[in-house]
C-alpha positions in Angstrom: 25.3 63.1 40.7 23.5 60.5 38.6 21.7 61.3 35.3 20.1 59.4 32.4 21.5 60.0 29.0 19.2 59.1 26.1 20.9 58.4 22.9 19.6 57.4 19.5 20.4 53.9 18.4 23.1 55.2 16.1 24.7 57.3 18.9 24.6 54.4 21.3 26.2 52.1 18.7 28.9 54.6 17.9 29.6 55.0 21.7 29.7 51.3 22.2 32.2 50.8 19.3 34.4 53.6 20.6 34.4 52.2 24.1 35.3 48.7 22.7 38.2 50.2 20.6 39.5 51.9 23.7 38.9 49.0 26.0 36.9 51.3 28.3 33.3 51.5 29.4 30.7 53.5 27.6 30.3 55.6 30.7 34.0 56.4 30.8 34.0 57.5 27.2 30.9 59.6 27.6 32.2 61.3 30.8 35.5 62.2 29.1 33.6 63.6 26.1 31.5 65.8 28.4 34.7 67.1 30.2 36.4 67.9 27.0 33.3 69.7 25.7 32.9 71.8 28.8 36.6 72.6 29.0 36.8 73.6 25.4 33.8 75.8 25.5 34.9 77.4 28.8 38.2 78.4 27.2 36.5 79.8 24.1 34.1 81.8 26.3 37.0 83.2 28.3 38.9 84.2 25.2 35.7 85.9 23.8 35.3 87.8 27.1 38.9 89.0 27.1 38.7 90.1 23.5 35.4 92.0 24.1 37.0 93.8 27.0 40.5 94.5 25.7 40.1 94.9 21.9 38.5 98.3 22.1 41.5 99.6 24.0 43.8 98.6 21.2 41.5 99.3 18.3 43.4 102.3 17.0 46.8 100.6 17.2 45.4 97.5 15.5 43.8 99.6 12.7 47.2 101.3 12.1 49.0 98.0 12.0 46.5 96.7 9.4 47.4 99.5 7.0 
């Protein structure tokens, strides 16, 4: 799927410099950044969901451990 990504001049320049440093295309660097962002947030969302579901079950035990 193709898309257009609009960057500010400063963002485009930073991306260009990073791509040059890594000897990769700007597109490759941007795609990797998107993958890392999605994966990182997906993990955080999963952890939040598990905590929301499981924490109440152990609330009393955790409270006693905290004393």
